[in-house]
MOPAC internal coordinates of N, CA, C and O (Angstrom, degrees):
PM7 1SCF
backbone

  N    0.0000 0     0.00 0     0.00 0    0    0    0
  C    1.4783 1     0.00 0     0.00 0    1    0    0
  C    1.5355 1   111.26 1     0.00 0    2    1    0
  O    1.2310 1   120.66 1   -32.12 1    3    2    1
  N    1.3054 1   116.34 1   147.88 1    3    2    1
  C    1.4680 1   119.82 1   179.20 1    5    3    2
  C    1.5272 1   110.58 1   -71.53 1    6    5    3
  O    1.2310 1   120.81 1   146.37 1    7    6    5
  N    1.3310 1   116.05 1   -33.63 1    7    6    5
  C    1.4702 1   119.22 1  -179.66 1    9    7    6
  C    1.5265 1   109.87 1  -125.84 1   10    9    7
  O    1.2310 1   119.79 1   -85.88 1   11   10    9
  N    1.3142 1   118.01 1    94.12 1   11   10    9
  C    1.4806 1   120.86 1   176.98 1   13   11   10
  C    1.5225 1   110.46 1   -73.92 1   14   13   11
  O    1.2310 1   120.88 1  -116.72 1   15   14   13
  N    1.3143 1   115.93 1    63.28 1   15   14   13
  C    1.4735 1   120.20 1  -176.72 1   17   15   14
  C    1.5285 1   110.66 1   -60.49 1   18   17   15
  O    1.2310 1   120.29 1   140.12 1   19   18   17
  N    1.3245 1   117.04 1   -39.88 1   19   18   17
  C    1.4645 1   119.61 1  -179.09 1   21   19   18
  C    1.5163 1   111.41 1   -60.02 1   22   21   19
  O    1.2310 1   120.70 1   135.22 1   23   22   21
  N    1.3338 1   116.27 1   -44.78 1   23   22   21
  C    1.4717 1   119.95 1  -178.93 1   25   23   22
  C    1.5279 1   110.30 1   -65.15 1   26   25   23
  O    1.2310 1   121.01 1   134.33 1   27   26   25
  N    1.3286 1   115.67 1   -45.67 1   27   26   25
  C    1.4721 1   119.61 1  -179.06 1   29   27   26
  C    1.5300 1   109.76 1   -62.30 1   30   29   27
  O    1.2310 1   120.62 1   136.61 1   31   30   29
  N    1.3208 1   116.42 1   -43.39 1   31   30   29
  C    1.4639 1   119.98 1  -179.12 1   33   31   30
  C    1.5239 1   110.22 1   -61.83 1   34   33   31
  O    1.2310 1   120.54 1   140.71 1   35   34   33
  N    1.3278 1   116.57 1   -39.29 1   35   34   33
  C    1.4718 1   119.92 1  -179.30 1   37   35   34
  C    1.5206 1   110.03 1   -65.37 1   38   37   35
  O    1.2310 1   120.44 1   134.04 1   39   38   37
  N    1.3278 1   116.77 1   -45.96 1   39   38   37
  C    1.4721 1   120.09 1  -178.32 1   41   39   38
  C    1.5279 1   110.16 1   -65.23 1   42   41   39
  O    1.2310 1   120.59 1   132.36 1   43   42   41
  N    1.3242 1   116.47 1   -47.64 1   43   42   41
  C    1.4723 1   119.76 1  -178.91 1   45   43   42
  C    1.5254 1   109.98 1   -62.50 1   46   45   43
  O    1.2310 1   120.48 1   137.38 1   47   46   45
  N    1.3173 1   116.69 1   -42.62 1   47   46   45
  C    1.4607 1   119.58 1  -179.73 1   49   47   46
  C    1.5211 1   111.42 1   -61.88 1   50   49   47
  O    1.2310 1   120.78 1   138.03 1   51   50   49
  N    1.3247 1   116.11 1   -41.97 1   51   50   49
  C    1.4674 1   119.79 1  -179.43 1   53   51   50
  C    1.5232 1   110.11 1   -65.31 1   54   53   51
  O    1.2310 1   120.39 1   137.67 1   55   54   53
  N    1.3228 1   116.87 1   -42.33 1   55   54   53
  C    1.4707 1   119.96 1  -179.21 1   57   55   54
  C    1.5260 1   109.91 1   -64.38 1   58   57   55
  O    1.2310 1   120.54 1   136.14 1   59   58   57
  N    1.3167 1   116.58 1   -43.86 1   59   58   57
  C    1.4719 1   120.04 1  -179.29 1   61   59   58
  C    1.5320 1   109.81 1   -63.24 1   62   61   59
  O    1.2310 1   120.69 1   137.37 1   63   62   61
  N    1.3299 1   116.29 1   -42.63 1   63   62   61
  C    1.4706 1   119.50 1  -179.54 1   65   63   62
  C    1.5273 1   109.94 1   -61.40 1   66   65   63
  O    1.2310 1   120.45 1   134.51 1   67   66   65
  N    1.3281 1   116.74 1   -45.49 1   67   66   65
  C    1.4679 1   120.10 1  -179.45 1   69   67   66
  C    1.5285 1   109.90 1   -64.05 1   70   69   67
  O    1.2310 1   120.58 1   138.14 1   71   70   69
  N    1.3362 1   116.50 1   -41.86 1   71   70   69
  C    1.4648 1   120.45 1  -179.26 1   73   71   70
  C    1.5279 1   110.58 1   -62.43 1   74   73   71
  O    1.2310 1   120.60 1   131.45 1   75   74   73
  N    1.3218 1   116.46 1   -48.55 1   75   74   73
  C    1.4702 1   120.50 1  -179.42 1   77   75   74
  C    1.5270 1   110.12 1   -63.88 1   78   77   75
  O    1.2310 1   120.37 1   140.32 1   79   78   77
  N    1.3327 1   116.89 1   -39.68 1   79   78   77
  C    1.4659 1   120.35 1  -179.48 1   81   79   78
  C    1.5301 1   110.30 1   -62.75 1   82   81   79
  O    1.2310 1   120.95 1   134.76 1   83   82   81
  N    1.3339 1   115.78 1   -45.24 1   83   82   81
  C    1.4651 1   119.58 1   179.12 1   85   83   82
  C    1.5255 1   110.68 1   -63.54 1   86   85   83
  O    1.2310 1   120.31 1   139.21 1   87   86   85
  N    1.3182 1   117.00 1   -40.79 1   87   86   85
  C    1.4676 1   120.24 1  -179.95 1   89   87   86
  C    1.5227 1   109.63 1   -63.48 1   90   89   87
  O    1.2310 1   120.25 1   135.35 1   91   90   89
  N    1.3257 1   117.12 1   -44.65 1   91   90   89
  C    1.4639 1   120.80 1  -179.06 1   93   91   90
  C    1.5270 1   109.67 1   -61.88 1   94   93   91
  O    1.2310 1   120.58 1   138.97 1   95   94   93
  N    1.3305 1   116.50 1   -41.03 1   95   94   93
  C    1.4707 1   119.18 1  -179.32 1   97   95   94
  C    1.5232 1   109.67 1   -63.65 1   98   97   95
  O    1.2310 1   120.31 1   138.80 1   99   98   97
  N    1.3181 1   117.00 1   -41.20 1   99   98   97
  C    1.4706 1   119.63 1  -179.29 1  101   99   98
  C    1.5258 1   110.41 1   -65.36 1  102  101   99
  O    1.2310 1   120.44 1   137.98 1  103  102  101
  N    1.3213 1   116.77 1   -42.02 1  103  102  101
  C    1.4771 1   119.65 1  -178.28 1  105  103  102
  C    1.5266 1   110.51 1   -67.95 1  106  105  103
  O    1.2310 1   120.49 1   140.52 1  107  106  105
  N    1.3222 1   116.68 1   -39.48 1  107  106  105
  C    1.4870 1   118.61 1  -177.87 1  109  107  106
  C    1.5200 1   109.62 1   -64.11 1  110  109  107
  O    1.2310 1   120.57 1   146.51 1  111  110  109
  N    1.3193 1   116.51 1   -33.49 1  111  110  109
  C    1.4613 1   118.92 1  -177.92 1  113  111  110
  C    1.5261 1   108.26 1   -65.82 1  114  113  111
  O    1.2310 1   120.10 1   180.00 1  115  114  113

């Protein structure tokens, strides 16, 4: 496909989730 939007969305979503999760863990501490 010319635009693998699904793949990009999956990668970006996973990175954002991990980033937010790490931030939340740091703040809770």
